[in-house]
N, C-alpha and C positions, 0 to 999 in steps of 0.2 A: 438605464436603471439597473443596478446591480442585482444579481441573483439573491433572493431572500434566503438567508441561512436557515430559517425555520422550515423551508420547503425540503431541505435535505432529509432523507429517510435513512437513518442508520439501522442496519439489520445484522444481528449477530447470527452467523452461520457456523456453529461449532465454537471454537475458541476465538475466532477472528471476526471482525466486523467487515461487512461490505457496505457500500453507500449507493443509494439510488437517487438520481437527480432527474425529476420529471421535466418534460418540455413538450409543447404542442408539436414540435418538429421531430419527435422521437426522443426517448429518454436514454440516460447514461447510467451504467452500472460500473462501479469501481470495485474490483476484486469479486471473488465468488465463493469464498469460504471453503469449508471442509467438504469431503466427498458425500454425495447423496443428500444434499441440503436444498435441492431445487424445489421440492414441494413446499418446504417451509418458506422459502423466498416467495413463492407464488402466493401462499396464504397470507403472508404479511402484506404483500402488495395489494391483494384483493381487499384487505381490511382498510387500506389507504385509498381505495377506489382507483387503483392502478392495475395495469395488465403486464405480465411478464413479456408478452409478445410485442409490447411497445418499446422494448429495449433495442436501441439502434446500435450503440457502441458499448463494448466492454473494455475498460482500461485495466491492465494488469500492473499493479505496482511492483510486483516481483513474483517469481514462480515457485515459491514454497507451497507445500501441499495444503496448508491451512488457508491459503489464499486463492488457489486454483482448483481445488478438489472437485467442485461442482461446475467448473467452467464448461466442460464438454457437454454436459446435459443442458445447461442454460443456453449455450450457443445453439444446440440442436432445437430446443423449443422456440427460441426467439428469432433465430437466424441473424443474430447480432454479429457485427464485425469485431474482431478481437485485435487489440493493440498491445504490443509487448516490446521491450528493449531488445536490441539486436544481440546483446551479450547473453540473453536468456531464452532467445527463440528456440535454440537447439534443445534446451531442457524441456520446454513446453512440447516440442514435437516428440521427444522421447518419453515424456510422462514421468520424469524423475529429476529432481534437483537436489544436489548435495546439501546436507545440513550446514548451516553457518557456524562459525566459531563462537564459542561462548566468551563473554566479556567479564563474567563473574565466576567464582569457583563452582557454584552449584550449577550454572548453565554449561560450563565446560564438561562437567560430569554428565549432564543430560545429553549433550551432543554425543559423547562417547557411547552412552547406552543406546541412543537412537541409531547411531551408525551400526552398532552390533545387531540391532533389531530390524535393520533395513527400512526404517521409517523414511518417508519422503517421496513415495510413489503416488501417482494419481493418473486418471485417464488422460491420454495424450490429446493435444489439440494443435491443429495447424493454424498459426496466426494469419490474420488477413493483412495487417500492417505492422512493419518492423521499424521501430524508432531508433535513431542513432543518438542524437544529443537533445534536440528540441523540436517541438511541433506545436503549431497554433491552429485552432479550429474556430471558425466563426459561423457554423452552420445552425446554431441554436439561438435561443433568445438570451443567451449569456455567452461570454467568451471563455474558451478553454485554452490554457497553455500547459503543455506537458514538457517537463524538464528532467534531465538526468541528474539523479542525486545518489551516486554510489556510496557505499560504505557498509550498510547492512549486507547487501550483495552488490556485485559489480554492475548489474543491470537494474538497480532500483530506480523507479520513476516516481515523480511527484506530479499530481494533477492540480493546477491552480485555476480557480474559477473567479472570473471578474476581478482579479488582482487583490482579493481580500480573503479568500478561503483556500487552504491547501490540504489536499488529501495525500498523506505522506507514507501510507503503508507501514512498514516496520522501521522506517528511518527514525521514528520516535515511538516509544511505548509509554502509555500513561497508566502504569500499574503500580508505581511507587510514588509515595507522597513527595519525596525530596528531589526527584529528578525525572526527566523523560528520556534519559539515556537508555538505549536498547540493551537488553541482556544478551543479545546476539549480534555480532557484526564481524564480517570477514576482514574489513580494513578500517580500523578506527581513525586513522589519519584522514582517509578519504571521507569518512562520516562527518568529522568536524568541519572539513572543507565544504561539504554539502550543507551542513547546518549554517555555516557562514553565508552561503549563497541564499538560503531561504530567509535569513535575517535581512538580507539585502532587498528582499521584496517588500511590498506593502501589506502582506498578509497579516491578519490579526488573529485568525483562528486556524488551528491545525487539527485535522482529523486523522488519528492513527488507526492502525489495524487492530490494536489491542488497547482497550480503555476508552474513556470518554474524551471529548474534544479538549484541546489544550489552548490556553490563551497565550498571547505573545509574551507576557511578563514571565510566566513559568518557563517558557522555552528559552528566553534570554538568560534567566537565572541558571538553567541547566547547562547552557552553552558555556558560560563563564566558569561555572564549577568544573566542567569537564576540561576546559583549557588549563585551569589551575592544577588539576590532577595530572594532566599530561606534562606540565612543566616540572612538577615534583619528580615524576618518573625520569624525565630527562636529566635532571640534576643528579639523581642517584646513579644513573648510568655513566 
């Protein structure tokens, strides 16, 4: 029996969402939001009759400050094990990840200003498990597959649950009506390759770090639109 999508608890911790997946065998948290949001997480979980101390694993989709700011505090409270991609384990240990490149004019300006202001720091965390390309877990009452989906960052991960839901971090953004293309990405060619890989799965719903869940139709439309745009750029070059 597949994990019921209605059981997913999306929790906004600052500007980014984290996702809580309950299980009798211990629960899972995907990302951990901005700094000092652990009390808000705890209060939301209590409202859903859940306990932060039941978190068994925390999966980090990538190590930007708005996704790992409260990770150290949540790990300390819950004693959960932290999973991160090998390309970003060093950043997590240092407590600082470089800001990504902008894909739009206004986001390029934001990155420049953020770099000047030294944005991107957070409390350092020692990861418990470092993932290279792919990992499968069958310890819960649902199946988890973690895959590498670089593009937004080199170490971006997607967490797939029971082959029908994907938690994609910032590999997609649902903040614009016309597309889910992220306003920040270090490698746009790698991003489109990761999108193609995700379209090769049977996932129907995609949960981003920013914005509400995305259905497959919108994702497919965004993918083909981005491919067409890339072809136009190639022709101009």
